[in-house]
N, CA, C and O atoms as a GROMACS GRO file, in nm:
protein
  564
    1MET      N    1   7.329   8.947   7.891
    1MET     CA    2   7.370   8.808   7.897
    1MET      C    3   7.517   8.797   7.940
    1MET      O    4   7.552   8.711   8.021
    2LYS      N    5   7.601   8.886   7.885
    2LYS     CA    6   7.742   8.883   7.923
    2LYS      C    7   7.759   8.914   8.072
    2LYS      O    8   7.840   8.852   8.140
    3LEU      N    9   7.682   9.009   8.120
    3LEU     CA   10   7.688   9.045   8.261
    3LEU      C   11   7.649   8.927   8.349
    3LEU      O   12   7.711   8.902   8.452
    4LEU      N   13   7.548   8.855   8.307
    4LEU     CA   14   7.504   8.738   8.381
    4LEU      C   15   7.614   8.632   8.386
    4LEU      O   16   7.636   8.571   8.491
    5MET      N   17   7.682   8.611   8.276
    5MET     CA   18   7.792   8.513   8.272
    5MET      C   19   7.907   8.555   8.363
    5MET      O   20   7.965   8.472   8.433
    6VAL      N   21   7.939   8.683   8.363
    6VAL     CA   22   8.046   8.734   8.449
    6VAL      C   23   8.008   8.715   8.595
    6VAL      O   24   8.091   8.672   8.676
    7LEU      N   25   7.885   8.748   8.630
    7LEU     CA   26   7.839   8.732   8.768
    7LEU      C   27   7.841   8.586   8.811
    7LEU      O   28   7.883   8.555   8.922
    8LEU      N   29   7.796   8.497   8.725
    8LEU     CA   30   7.797   8.355   8.757
    8LEU      C   31   7.940   8.304   8.778
    8LEU      O   32   7.966   8.225   8.869
    9THR      N   33   8.031   8.349   8.695
    9THR     CA   34   8.172   8.311   8.709
    9THR      C   35   8.227   8.359   8.843
    9THR      O   36   8.295   8.284   8.913
   10LEU      N   37   8.198   8.483   8.878
   10LEU     CA   38   8.246   8.537   9.005
   10LEU      C   39   8.187   8.462   9.124
   10LEU      O   40   8.257   8.435   9.221
   11ILE      N   41   8.060   8.430   9.116
   11ILE     CA   42   7.996   8.355   9.225
   11ILE      C   43   8.060   8.218   9.241
   11ILE      O   44   8.078   8.171   9.353
   12CYS      N   45   8.093   8.155   9.131
   12CYS     CA   46   8.157   8.023   9.137
   12CYS      C   47   8.296   8.030   9.199
   12CYS      O   48   8.341   7.936   9.264
   13LEU      N   49   8.364   8.142   9.180
   13LEU     CA   50   8.499   8.157   9.233
   13LEU      C   51   8.501   8.195   9.380
   13LEU      O   52   8.602   8.174   9.447
   14LEU      N   53   8.393   8.249   9.433
   14LEU     CA   54   8.390   8.295   9.571
   14LEU      C   55   8.428   8.187   9.673
   14LEU      O   56   8.504   8.217   9.765
   15PRO      N   57   8.378   8.065   9.663
   15PRO     CA   58   8.415   7.965   9.763
   15PRO      C   59   8.564   7.934   9.768
   15PRO      O   60   8.613   7.879   9.867
   16THR      N   61   8.638   7.968   9.663
   16THR     CA   62   8.781   7.939   9.663
   16THR      C   63   8.860   8.040   9.744
   16THR      O   64   8.978   8.019   9.772
   17VAL      N   65   8.797   8.150   9.782
   17VAL     CA   66   8.865   8.250   9.864
   17VAL      C   67   8.867   8.198  10.007
   17VAL      O   68   8.762   8.176  10.067
   18VAL      N   69   8.985   8.179  10.061
   18VAL     CA   70   8.999   8.124  10.195
   18VAL      C   71   9.036   8.236  10.291
   18VAL      O   72   9.123   8.318  10.263
   19ALA      N   73   8.968   8.238  10.403
   19ALA     CA   74   8.997   8.340  10.504
   19ALA      C   75   9.128   8.306  10.574
   19ALA      O   76   9.150   8.193  10.617
   20GLU      N   77   9.214   8.405  10.584
   20GLU     CA   78   9.339   8.389  10.656
   20GLU      C   79   9.316   8.440  10.798
   20GLU      O   80   9.258   8.547  10.817
   21GLU      N   81   9.361   8.364  10.894
   21GLU     CA   82   9.345   8.406  11.033
   21GLU      C   83   9.478   8.453  11.089
   21GLU      O   84   9.584   8.402  11.052
   22LEU      N   85   9.471   8.549  11.177
   22LEU     CA   86   9.587   8.587  11.256
   22LEU      C   87   9.568   8.523  11.392
   22LEU      O   88   9.460   8.530  11.451
   23LEU      N   89   9.674   8.462  11.441
   23LEU     CA   90   9.668   8.388  11.566
   23LEU      C   91   9.764   8.446  11.668
   23LEU      O   92   9.877   8.480  11.634
   24VAL      N   93   9.720   8.458  11.791
   24VAL     CA   94   9.808   8.492  11.901
   24VAL      C   95   9.846   8.359  11.965
   24VAL      O   96   9.759   8.280  12.002
   25VAL      N   97   9.976   8.335  11.977
   25VAL     CA   98  10.024   8.204  12.020
   25VAL      C   99  10.123   8.213  12.136
   25VAL      O  100  10.192   8.313  12.154
   26VAL      N  101  10.127   8.104  12.212
   26VAL     CA  102  10.226   8.084  12.318
   26VAL      C  103  10.285   7.946  12.296
   26VAL      O  104  10.240   7.872  12.208
   27SER      N  105  10.386   7.910  12.374
   27SER     CA  106  10.444   7.777  12.358
   27SER      C  107  10.349   7.673  12.416
   27SER      O  108  10.265   7.704  12.501
   28GLU      N  109  10.363   7.551  12.369
   28GLU     CA  110  10.280   7.441  12.416
   28GLU      C  111  10.290   7.422  12.567
   28GLU      O  112  10.194   7.381  12.631
   29GLY      N  113  10.407   7.453  12.624
   29GLY     CA  114  10.429   7.434  12.766
   29GLY      C  115  10.376   7.546  12.854
   29GLY      O  116  10.385   7.538  12.977
   30SER      N  117  10.323   7.651  12.794
   30SER     CA  118  10.272   7.765  12.870
   30SER      C  119  10.149   7.726  12.951
   30SER      O  120  10.070   7.641  12.910
   31ARG      N  121  10.135   7.790  13.068
   31ARG     CA  122  10.016   7.765  13.150
   31ARG      C  123   9.896   7.847  13.102
   31ARG      O  124   9.785   7.829  13.153
   32VAL      N  125   9.917   7.936  13.007
   32VAL     CA  126   9.809   8.018  12.952
   32VAL      C  127   9.730   7.933  12.852
   32VAL      O  128   9.787   7.876  12.760
   33GLU      N  129   9.598   7.927  12.872
   33GLU     CA  130   9.513   7.848  12.783
   33GLU      C  131   9.440   7.935  12.680
   33GLU      O  132   9.424   7.894  12.565
   34SER      N  133   9.396   8.053  12.721
   34SER     CA  134   9.327   8.144  12.630
   34SER      C  135   9.335   8.285  12.686
   34SER      O  136   9.357   8.306  12.805
   35LEU      N  137   9.316   8.382  12.597
   35LEU     CA  138   9.316   8.523  12.635
   35LEU      C  139   9.198   8.592  12.569
   35LEU      O  140   9.152   8.550  12.462
   36THR      N  141   9.149   8.698  12.632
   36THR     CA  142   9.047   8.782  12.569
   36THR      C  143   9.118   8.884  12.482
   36THR      O  144   9.240   8.902  12.492
   37LYS      N  145   9.043   8.951  12.397
   37LYS     CA  146   9.103   9.056  12.314
   37LYS      C  147   9.161   9.165  12.403
   37LYS      O  148   9.269   9.216  12.375
   38GLY      N  149   9.091   9.201  12.509
   38GLY     CA  150   9.140   9.304  12.601
   38GLY      C  151   9.273   9.267  12.664
   38GLY      O  152   9.361   9.352  12.680
   39GLU      N  153   9.289   9.140  12.699
   39GLU     CA  154   9.415   9.094  12.758
   39GLU      C  155   9.528   9.098  12.655
   39GLU      O  156   9.642   9.131  12.688
   40VAL      N  157   9.496   9.064  12.530
   40VAL     CA  158   9.596   9.071  12.422
   40VAL      C  159   9.637   9.217  12.401
   40VAL      O  160   9.756   9.246  12.386
   41VAL      N  161   9.540   9.307  12.399
   41VAL     CA  162   9.570   9.450  12.385
   41VAL      C  163   9.662   9.495  12.498
   41VAL      O  164   9.764   9.560  12.473
   42ASP      N  165   9.628   9.460  12.621
   42ASP     CA  166   9.708   9.501  12.737
   42ASP      C  167   9.852   9.453  12.727
   42ASP      O  168   9.945   9.527  12.761
   43LEU      N  169   9.872   9.330  12.682
   43LEU     CA  170  10.008   9.276  12.670
   43LEU      C  171  10.086   9.343  12.557
   43LEU      O  172  10.200   9.385  12.576
   44PHE      N  173  10.026   9.352  12.439
   44PHE     CA  174  10.099   9.404  12.322
   44PHE      C  175  10.113   9.556  12.322
   44PHE      O  176  10.198   9.610  12.251
   45MET      N  177  10.033   9.624  12.402
   45MET     CA  178  10.044   9.770  12.410
   45MET      C  179  10.114   9.814  12.538
   45MET      O  180  10.115   9.932  12.571
   46GLY      N  181  10.173   9.720  12.610
   46GLY     CA  182  10.258   9.752  12.724
   46GLY      C  183  10.185   9.792  12.851
   46GLY      O  184  10.248   9.842  12.945
   47ARG      N  185  10.055   9.770  12.858
   47ARG     CA  186   9.981   9.807  12.979
   47ARG      C  187  10.008   9.710  13.092
   47ARG      O  188  10.013   9.748  13.209
   48TYR      N  189  10.026   9.582  13.057
   48TYR     CA  190  10.059   9.479  13.155
   48TYR      C  191  10.180   9.401  13.108
   48TYR      O  192  10.202   9.386  12.988
   49VAL      N  193  10.258   9.353  13.202
   49VAL     CA  194  10.376   9.273  13.168
   49VAL      C  195  10.360   9.129  13.213
   49VAL      O  196  10.452   9.048  13.200
   50THR      N  197  10.242   9.096  13.266
   50THR     CA  198  10.216   8.960  13.310
   50THR      C  199  10.090   8.907  13.245
   50THR      O  200  10.000   8.983  13.207
   51PHE      N  201  10.084   8.775  13.233
   51PHE     CA  202   9.962   8.709  13.187
   51PHE      C  203   9.859   8.717  13.300
   51PHE      O  204   9.895   8.745  13.414
   52PRO      N  205   9.732   8.692  13.270
   52PRO     CA  206   9.629   8.696  13.374
   52PRO      C  207   9.657   8.601  13.492
   52PRO      O  208   9.610   8.626  13.603
   53ASN      N  209   9.732   8.494  13.468
   53ASN     CA  210   9.764   8.400  13.577
   53ASN      C  211   9.881   8.447  13.663
   53ASN      O  212   9.917   8.379  13.759
   54GLY      N  213   9.940   8.561  13.631
   54GLY     CA  214  10.050   8.616  13.711
   54GLY      C  215  10.189   8.589  13.656
   54GLY      O  216  10.286   8.650  13.700
   55ASP      N  217  10.200   8.498  13.559
   55ASP     CA  218  10.331   8.469  13.498
   55ASP      C  219  10.378   8.590  13.418
   55ASP      O  220  10.299   8.654  13.349
   56LYS      N  221  10.508   8.623  13.428
   56LYS     CA  222  10.564   8.734  13.352
   56LYS      C  223  10.563   8.699  13.203
   56LYS      O  224  10.604   8.590  13.164
   57ALA      N  225  10.517   8.791  13.121
   57ALA     CA  226  10.507   8.768  12.976
   57ALA      C  227  10.628   8.826  12.905
   57ALA      O  228  10.678   8.933  12.940
   58ARG      N  229  10.674   8.754  12.805
   58ARG     CA  230  10.779   8.801  12.716
   58ARG      C  231  10.715   8.817  12.578
   58ARG      O  232  10.695   8.719  12.506
   59VAL      N  233  10.684   8.941  12.542
   59VAL     CA  234  10.606   8.970  12.421
   59VAL      C  235  10.698   8.986  12.300
   59VAL      O  236  10.797   9.060  12.305
   60PHE      N  237  10.663   8.917  12.192
   60PHE     CA  238  10.739   8.925  12.067
   60PHE      C  239  10.653   8.984  11.956
   60PHE      O  240  10.535   8.954  11.944
   61ASP      N  241  10.716   9.069  11.877
   61ASP     CA  242  10.652   9.139  11.766
   61ASP      C  243  10.727   9.102  11.638
   61ASP      O  244  10.845   9.067  11.644
   62LEU      N  245  10.661   9.109  11.524
   62LEU     CA  246  10.731   9.090  11.398
   62LEU      C  247  10.801   9.218  11.356
   62LEU      O  248  10.768   9.327  11.405
   63ALA      N  249  10.897   9.205  11.268
   63ALA     CA  250  10.975   9.320  11.221
   63ALA      C  251  10.885   9.422  11.152
   63ALA      O  252  10.778   9.389  11.100
   64SER      N  253  10.931   9.545  11.153
   64SER     CA  254  10.857   9.652  11.087
   64SER      C  255  10.837   9.622  10.940
   64SER      O  256  10.917   9.552  10.878
   65LYS      N  257  10.731   9.675  10.886
   65LYS     CA  258  10.695   9.662  10.745
   65LYS      C  259  10.649   9.521  10.707
   65LYS      O  260  10.633   9.492  10.589
   66SER      N  261  10.629   9.434  10.805
   66SER     CA  262  10.574   9.302  10.777
   66SER      C  263  10.424   9.317  10.755
   66SER      O  264  10.356   9.387  10.831
   67LYS      N  265  10.372   9.253  10.653
   67LYS     CA  266  10.228   9.260  10.623
   67LYS      C  267  10.147   9.210  10.743
   67LYS      O  268  10.044   9.268  10.777
   68THR      N  269  10.194   9.103  10.804
   68THR     CA  270  10.123   9.046  10.919
   68THR      C  271  10.120   9.143  11.036
   68THR      O  272  10.018   9.153  11.105
   69LYS      N  273  10.229   9.216  11.058
   69LYS     CA  274  10.233   9.313  11.168
   69LYS      C  275  10.130   9.423  11.146
   69LYS      O  276  10.058   9.460  11.238
   70GLY      N  277  10.123   9.475  11.026
   70GLY     CA  278  10.026   9.579  10.995
   70GLY      C  279   9.883   9.532  11.017
   70GLY      O  280   9.801   9.605  11.074
   71GLN      N  281   9.853   9.411  10.972
   71GLN     CA  282   9.719   9.354  10.990
   71GLN      C  283   9.689   9.334  11.139
   71GLN      O  284   9.579   9.363  11.186
   72PHE      N  285   9.788   9.284  11.212
   72PHE     CA  286   9.769   9.255  11.354
   72PHE      C  287   9.727   9.380  11.430
   72PHE      O  288   9.627   9.378  11.502
   73TYR      N  289   9.803   9.487  11.415
   73TYR     CA  290   9.772   9.608  11.492
   73TYR      C  291   9.645   9.677  11.443
   73TYR      O  292   9.577   9.744  11.521
   74LYS      N  293   9.612   9.661  11.316
   74LYS     CA  294   9.486   9.717  11.266
   74LYS      C  295   9.369   9.644  11.331
   74LYS      O  296   9.272   9.707  11.374
   75LEU      N  297   9.378   9.512  11.340
   75LEU     CA  298   9.271   9.434  11.403
   75LEU      C  299   9.270   9.450  11.555
   75LEU      O  300   9.163   9.451  11.616
   76LEU      N  301   9.387   9.463  11.614
   76LEU     CA  302   9.396   9.470  11.760
   76LEU      C  303   9.348   9.603  11.815
   76LEU      O  304   9.264   9.607  11.904
   77VAL      N  305   9.402   9.712  11.763
   77VAL     CA  306   9.372   9.845  11.820
   77VAL      C  307   9.328   9.946  11.714
   77VAL      O  308   9.318  10.066  11.742
   78ASN      N  309   9.303   9.898  11.593
   78ASN     CA  310   9.261   9.984  11.482
   78ASN      C  311   9.358  10.100  11.459
   78ASN      O  312   9.317  10.214  11.439
   79ARG      N  313   9.487  10.067  11.463
   79ARG     CA  314   9.592  10.167  11.436
   79ARG      C  315   9.686  10.115  11.330
   79ARG      O  316   9.706   9.994  11.315
   80THR      N  317   9.745  10.208  11.255
   80THR     CA  318   9.845  10.170  11.156
   80THR      C  319   9.977  10.141  11.228
   80THR      O  320   9.992  10.172  11.347
   81GLU      N  321  10.069  10.082  11.156
   81GLU     CA  322  10.200  10.054  11.215
   81GLU      C  323  10.269  10.184  11.257
   81GLU      O  324  10.335  10.188  11.361
   82ALA      N  325  10.256  10.289  11.177
   82ALA     CA  326  10.316  10.419  11.211
   82ALA      C  327  10.257  10.474  11.341
   82ALA      O  328  10.330  10.529  11.424
   83GLN      N  329  10.127  10.460  11.359
   83GLN     CA  330  10.063  10.506  11.483
   83GLN      C  331  10.111  10.425  11.604
   83GLN      O  332  10.133  10.481  11.711
   84VAL      N  333  10.127  10.295  11.585
   84VAL     CA  334  10.176  10.210  11.694
   84VAL      C  335  10.320  10.247  11.728
   84VAL      O  336  10.357  10.253  11.845
   85ASN      N  337  10.402  10.273  11.626
   85ASN     CA  338  10.541  10.314  11.651
   85ASN      C  339  10.547  10.446  11.727
   85ASN      O  340  10.630  10.462  11.816
   86ALA      N  341  10.460  10.540  11.693
   86ALA     CA  342  10.455  10.668  11.764
   86ALA      C  343  10.412  10.647  11.909
   86ALA      O  344  10.465  10.711  12.000
   87TYR      N  345  10.316  10.559  11.930
   87TYR     CA  346  10.270  10.525  12.065
   87TYR      C  347  10.387  10.472  12.149
   87TYR      O  348  10.407  10.515  12.262
   88TRP      N  349  10.464  10.379  12.090
   88TRP     CA  350  10.577  10.321  12.163
   88TRP      C  351  10.688  10.423  12.186
   88TRP      O  352  10.755  10.420  12.290
   89ALA      N  353  10.708  10.512  12.093
   89ALA     CA  354  10.810  10.616  12.110
   89ALA      C  355  10.776  10.702  12.232
   89ALA      O  356  10.865  10.736  12.311
   90ARG      N  357  10.649  10.738  12.247
   90ARG     CA  358  10.607  10.818  12.363
   90ARG      C  359  10.628  10.742  12.494
   90ARG      O  360  10.681  10.797  12.590
   91LEU      N  361  10.587  10.614  12.497
   91LEU     CA  362  10.602  10.534  12.619
   91LEU      C  363  10.749  10.513  12.654
   91LEU      O  364  10.788  10.519  12.771
   92LEU      N  365  10.829  10.487  12.553
   92LEU     CA  366  10.972  10.465  12.575
   92LEU      C  367  11.039  10.592  12.625
   92LEU      O  368  11.120  10.586  12.718
   93PHE      N  369  11.006  10.705  12.566
   93PHE     CA  370  11.065  10.832  12.606
   93PHE      C  371  11.027  10.868  12.750
   93PHE      O  372  11.109  10.921  12.825
   94SER      N  373  10.904  10.839  12.788
   94SER     CA  374  10.858  10.871  12.923
   94SER      C  375  10.905  10.769  13.026
   94SER      O  376  10.891  10.790  13.146
   95GLY      N  377  10.960  10.656  12.979
   95GLY     CA  378  11.008  10.553  13.070
   95GLY      C  379  10.898  10.466  13.128
   95GLY      O  380  10.922  10.392  13.224
   96ARG      N  381  10.779  10.474  13.072
   96ARG     CA  382  10.667  10.399  13.127
   96ARG      C  383  10.664  10.253  13.084
   96ARG      O  384  10.609  10.168  13.155
   97SER      N  385  10.721  10.222  12.969
   97SER     CA  386  10.717  10.085  12.920
   97SER      C  387  10.818  10.068  12.807
   97SER      O  388  10.868  10.166  12.752
   98VAL      N  389  10.846   9.944  12.773
   98VAL     CA  390  10.934   9.915  12.660
   98VAL      C  391  10.855   9.832  12.558
   98VAL      O  392  10.770   9.752  12.596
   99PRO      N  393  10.883   9.852  12.429
   99PRO     CA  394  10.809   9.779  12.326
   99PRO      C  395  10.842   9.630  12.327
   99PRO      O  396  10.942   9.589  12.386
  100PRO      N  397  10.758   9.551  12.262
  100PRO     CA  398  10.786   9.407  12.250
  100PRO      C  399  10.920   9.383  12.181
  100PRO      O  400  10.967   9.465  12.103
  101GLU      N  401  10.980   9.268  12.211
  101GLU     CA  402  11.102   9.228  12.142
  101GLU      C  403  11.065   9.200  11.997
  101GLU      O  404  10.956   9.149  11.968
  102GLU      N  405  11.155   9.232  11.905
  102GLU     CA  406  11.125   9.217  11.763
  102GLU      C  407  11.194   9.094  11.706
  102GLU      O  408  11.313   9.072  11.729
  103ALA      N  409  11.119   9.015  11.630
  103ALA     CA  410  11.173   8.899  11.559
  103ALA      C  411  11.181   8.935  11.411
  103ALA      O  412  11.091   9.000  11.358
  104ASP      N  413  11.288   8.893  11.345
  104ASP     CA  414  11.311   8.928  11.205
  104ASP      C  415  11.213   8.864  11.107
  104ASP      O  416  11.187   8.918  11.000
  105SER      N  417  11.157   8.749  11.145
  105SER     CA  418  11.070   8.676  11.054
  105SER      C  419  10.972   8.592  11.136
  105SER      O  420  10.992   8.572  11.256
  106PRO      N  421  10.866   8.544  11.072
  106PRO     CA  422  10.775   8.455  11.144
  106PRO      C  423  10.846   8.330  11.197
  106PRO      O  424  10.813   8.280  11.305
  107GLU      N  425  10.942   8.281  11.122
  107GLU     CA  426  11.016   8.162  11.165
  107GLU      C  427  11.096   8.191  11.293
  107GLU      O  428  11.097   8.109  11.385
  108ALA      N  429  11.161   8.306  11.297
  108ALA     CA  430  11.238   8.345  11.417
  108ALA      C  431  11.146   8.365  11.536
  108ALA      O  432  11.179   8.327  11.648
  109LEU      N  433  11.030   8.424  11.512
  109LEU     CA  434  10.933   8.445  11.620
  109LEU      C  435  10.884   8.311  11.674
  109LEU      O  436  10.875   8.292  11.795
  110ILE      N  437  10.854   8.219  11.585
  110ILE     CA  438  10.807   8.086  11.625
  110ILE      C  439  10.914   8.016  11.708
  110ILE      O  440  10.882   7.955  11.811
  111THR      N  441  11.039   8.023  11.666
  111THR     CA  442  11.148   7.960  11.740
  111THR      C  443  11.159   8.018  11.880
  111THR      O  444  11.173   7.944  11.977
  112GLN      N  445  11.152   8.150  11.892
  112GLN     CA  446  11.159   8.216  12.024
  112GLN      C  447  11.045   8.170  12.114
  112GLN      O  448  11.066   8.142  12.232
  113ILE      N  449  10.926   8.163  12.059
  113ILE     CA  450  10.810   8.124  12.140
  113ILE      C  451  10.821   7.978  12.182
  113ILE      O  452  10.791   7.944  12.297
  114GLN      N  453  10.863   7.890  12.091
  114GLN     CA  454  10.875   7.749  12.124
  114GLN      C  455  10.979   7.725  12.233
  114GLN      O  456  10.968   7.630  12.310
  115GLN      N  457  11.080   7.811  12.240
  115GLN     CA  458  11.188   7.792  12.337
  115GLN      C  459  11.160   7.858  12.472
  115GLN      O  460  11.236   7.837  12.566
  116THR      N  461  11.053   7.936  12.483
  116THR     CA  462  11.026   8.010  12.606
  116THR      C  463  10.880   7.993  12.646
  116THR      O  464  10.791   8.038  12.574
  117ASP      N  465  10.855   7.930  12.760
  117ASP     CA  466  10.718   7.909  12.805
  117ASP      C  467  10.645   8.040  12.837
  117ASP      O  468  10.522   8.041  12.842
  118LEU      N  469  10.717   8.148  12.859
  118LEU     CA  470  10.655   8.275  12.896
  118LEU      C  471  10.638   8.369  12.776
  118LEU      O  472  10.595   8.483  12.793
  119ALA      N  473  10.671   8.322  12.656
  119ALA     CA  474  10.666   8.407  12.536
  119ALA      C  475  10.527   8.407  12.474
  119ALA      O  476  10.451   8.310  12.485
  120ILE      N  477  10.495   8.519  12.410
  120ILE     CA  478  10.370   8.533  12.335
  120ILE      C  479  10.399   8.613  12.209
  120ILE      O  480  10.480   8.705  12.210
  121GLY      N  481  10.332   8.578  12.101
  121GLY     CA  482  10.349   8.648  11.975
  121GLY      C  483  10.230   8.622  11.886
  121GLY      O  484  10.132   8.560  11.928
  122TYR      N  485  10.237   8.667  11.762
  122TYR     CA  486  10.128   8.647  11.667
  122TYR      C  487  10.185   8.600  11.535
  122TYR      O  488  10.296   8.638  11.496
  123ILE      N  489  10.108   8.517  11.467
  123ILE     CA  490  10.148   8.463  11.338
  123ILE      C  491  10.024   8.449  11.250
  123ILE      O  492   9.911   8.458  11.296
  124SER      N  493  10.049   8.429  11.123
  124SER     CA  494   9.942   8.395  11.030
  124SER      C  495   9.907   8.248  11.050
  124SER      O  496   9.994   8.169  11.086
  125SER      N  497   9.783   8.212  11.026
  125SER     CA  498   9.742   8.072  11.046
  125SER      C  499   9.823   7.976  10.960
  125SER      O  500   9.840   7.860  10.998
  126GLN      N  501   9.873   8.021  10.846
  126GLN     CA  502   9.952   7.932  10.760
  126GLN      C  503  10.088   7.899  10.822
  126GLN      O  504  10.154   7.804  10.779
  127ASP      N  505  10.132   7.978  10.922
  127ASP     CA  506  10.261   7.953  10.987
  127ASP      C  507  10.248   7.868  11.114
  127ASP      O  508  10.349   7.837  11.177
  128LEU      N  509  10.126   7.830  11.150
  128LEU     CA  510  10.106   7.752  11.272
  128LEU      C  511  10.176   7.618  11.261
  128LEU      O  512  10.166   7.550  11.159
  129THR      N  513  10.248   7.582  11.366
  129THR     CA  514  10.326   7.459  11.366
  129THR      C  515  10.319   7.393  11.504
  129THR      O  516  10.264   7.450  11.598
  130GLU      N  517  10.374   7.274  11.513
  130GLU     CA  518  10.378   7.204  11.642
  130GLU      C  519  10.460   7.284  11.742
  130GLU      O  520  10.550   7.358  11.704
  131GLY      N  521  10.426   7.269  11.868
  131GLY     CA  522  10.498   7.339  11.973
  131GLY      C  523  10.435   7.472  12.009
  131GLY      O  524  10.483   7.542  12.098
  132LEU      N  525  10.327   7.509  11.938
  132LEU     CA  526  10.257   7.635  11.966
  132LEU      C  527  10.114   7.607  12.010
  132LEU      O  528  10.053   7.509  11.969
  133LYS      N  529  10.063   7.696  12.094
  133LYS     CA  530   9.925   7.688  12.140
  133LYS      C  531   9.855   7.820  12.106
  133LYS      O  532   9.905   7.927  12.139
  134VAL      N  533   9.742   7.812  12.040
  134VAL     CA  534   9.665   7.931  12.003
  134VAL      C  535   9.584   7.976  12.125
  134VAL      O  536   9.509   7.899  12.183
  135VAL      N  537   9.603   8.105  12.163
  135VAL     CA  538   9.529   8.159  12.278
  135VAL      C  539   9.428   8.266  12.237
  135VAL      O  540   9.342   8.304  12.316
  136TYR      N  541   9.438   8.314  12.113
  136TYR     CA  542   9.340   8.410  12.061
  136TYR      C  543   9.346   8.408  11.909
  136TYR      O  544   9.453   8.389  11.851
  137ARG      N  545   9.229   8.426  11.844
  137ARG     CA  546   9.220   8.425  11.697
  137ARG      C  547   9.154   8.552  11.645
  137ARG      O  548   9.054   8.599  11.700
  138PHE      N  549   9.212   8.607  11.538
  138PHE     CA  550   9.149   8.714  11.460
  138PHE      C  551   9.117   8.652  11.325
  138PHE      O  552   9.195   8.573  11.274
  139GLU      N  553   9.005   8.687  11.267
  139GLU     CA  554   8.977   8.640  11.132
  139GLU      C  555   8.988   8.758  11.036
  139GLU      O  556   8.927   8.862  11.059
  140THR      N  557   9.065   8.741  10.930
  140THR     CA  558   9.082   8.846  10.830
  140THR      C  559   9.045   8.789  10.694
  140THR      O  560   9.037   8.668  10.676
  141PHE      N  561   9.023   8.878  10.599
  141PHE     CA  562   8.988   8.834  10.464
  141PHE      C  563   9.080   8.897  10.364
  141PHE      O  564   9.067   8.872  10.244
   0.00000   0.00000   0.00000
C-alpha cells in the first residue's frame, strides 16, 4: 500500500517537470531563418565560417564550465567540454581554424548577438529575449 502511494505521488509530480530547451539563435535582423543540425555542427566545430546563404558567421560560445555549454556540445556532437577543448587545441595548433569567440555569460552572449546580424550562439530557452531569432532547437530534460 505504501509503495502504491509513493508511485501515485510520483506520477502526480511528473507533469510539473518542464523540459528545458537549448536554442541556437541569431539576431532578429539576420537573413538566416533556420539551420539543420549538420549546419550548426559545421559552424560551431569550425568546418565552415559562413552561413548556408554565404554570409560570414561570427560564432559565439559560452564560457568554460558553463552548464549550458556542456549540455550544448553533448547534444551537438556527443562530446564533453574537455573533448571539445582538445579538438580546438588541435585545430588551433595546426592553423586550420580558430575557436568561437567566448562570452562570459548568457547575457553577454545575447548582447553580442543582438548587436551583430552575422552572429550566432546558443542559449537556454529561459534566456530567450526580444531581438533574437531561433534557428535551431535541442530539447533536453
